[in-house]
C-alpha positions, 0 to 999 in steps of 0.5 A, spaced: 544 772 298 537 773 297 532 778 302 524 776 301 519 781 303 514 775 304 508 781 306 509 783 299 509 777 295 503 775 291 501 770 286 497 770 279 493 764 282 491 761 289 497 757 292 502 760 287 509 759 290 516 762 290 521 757 290 526 759 296 531 753 297 532 746 295 536 743 300 538 735 299 531 734 297 527 738 302 524 745 299 522 751 302 517 755 298 513 761 300 505 761 298 500 766 297 493 764 297 486 766 298 482 760 297 482 753 300 486 747 298 484 740 297 484 734 302 491 731 301 496 727 304 504 729 303 509 725 301 513 726 307 513 731 313 511 738 312 512 744 316 507 750 315 508 757 318 503 762 317 506 769 315 500 773 314 493 772 315 489 767 318 488 759 316 483 754 319 487 748 318 483 742 318 486 735 319 484 728 321 486 724 327 483 717 329 478 718 323 475 725 326 476 732 323 479 737 327 480 744 326 485 749 329 485 757 327 492 759 325 495 766 326 501 769 324 507 766 327 503 759 328 506 753 325 503 746 323 507 740 323 504 734 319 507 728 320 507 722 315 500 720 313 496 726 316 490 728 312 489 735 312 487 741 308 488 749 309 482 754 309 485 761 309 480 767 312 482 772 306 489 773 304 494 769 307 502 768 306 505 761 308 512 758 308 512 751 307 518 746 308 517 739 305 520 734 301 521 736 294 515 734 289 510 733 295 503 735 294 
């Protein structure tokens, strides 16, 4: 049993994470960041839930860059092959559910 107060979580570096669970190769991790990530494609599907802060999610669709501003409670689903990058607006806490070892 574990209770995690996500609003209290910080990391020593951008995109630092707290591993919460690994269920048959699917991981759940809490990330803290205040810096953009890098353009990438995951090794499978990814669920990205903004818990606090705002994140501009850029993704490519049909070769064009699209953007969505995500607020607390918003969920971004990256299907297999979706190239994307997250740009937080200040500090953000994000819950990730993805295949173990994904980028």
